[in-house]
N, C-alpha and C positions, 0 to 999 in steps of 0.2 A: 519541512518543518522538521527540526532538528530537537529531538530531548534529550536531556543527561538526567543520568541516573546514577545512584550511589554502589552498583554493583555491576560485574560483568552480567550480560545478558545472557542468557540459554542460548544453544545454538538452533539454527533455522528450524531444524526440523520439532524441536521439541517447543518450541515457542509458537509455532503454527499449533500444538496439542492442545495448550494454555489458552491458547486464541479460539481455536473448537471449543474448547470447556466452557468457555466464556460465553461466545456469539452465538453456540448451536448451529441453528443451519440456517442461520440470516443473511451469512455470506459464504462463499467456496473458496478455500484456499490451494495455492500451488506452491513447492518451493522450487527453485531455479539458481544456478548458477554454478559456475565450474569451480574447485578444490572448496577451499574453508571459505572462500566470499559467495556465500548463499543469501539469496534474497527470499520475499515471501510476496506474492500475488496473493490480494485480500479482492475477491471480485465480488461486487454486490449486485452489477446487473451488465449487460455486455456494453456500455460505455462507460460507467463508473466502476473505478478500483483503483486500491492504491497498492507500492511498492512497499515493502518494509526493509530494511537494510539494518542489520545492527554493526556495530564496529567498537568492541569493547565497551566502554561506559555510554554510548551515544548510539540512537536508535534516528536514521531518517525515516522520515513518512512523506512521501509523495505521489499525488492523484496522478492517475495514468491510468492508457487504456489497459483495461484487462488482457484481452487479445492481442498477439502481432498483428494479424490481420486488420482486425479493425483499428489497430493504431495505425499502420503504413498506411489506409483507406483513408481514413479522418485526414490525416497531416497533409496527403495529397490533395484531397479536397478542400480544404481550407487555403491550403498555399497555392492551390490554382486560382480559388474566386479571391485570395486575400482578404480572407475574413477571418476574425481570431475564432477561439472556440468558444463554443455557444454557451451563452453565461450559466444556464439551467445545468448543464454539464460540469462547468469549472465550481458552482457553487455544492452541486454533490459532491463533489473529490472533496473540496473544502468541510463539508460536516463529515465526512467519512474519515479524512484525516484527524478531526477535531475528536470525534467517538474513542477512535483506539488510542491519539496519545493521551487523554484521560484514562483510560484504564490501564496504558503502559505507565504514566506516572505514578497512579495509586499501588500499581502492582510491585515496581522497582526501585521508587524514590527512596 
């Protein structure tokens, strides 16, 4: 999901602080990336998280597994079995994406 804002978004570290202030201890936050292209991983549980990346006036919000180890394991597991991502995990990703999108639109629109 991509949302547009009327102004440039804060740097990842500053945006992380804004999210922590708004959502308190509901989620854990981690900034990652090289150079100026940093993203934030927001973790709700071991299987549910989103990657938040801002570029200028756009913010990309994508559901993802919050840790590399889990991501690799589940991707391999579902690929081998020919299964799709379990519906409850995908539904949880969409719910978290929407919650963050609503907040960010209100804050930066």
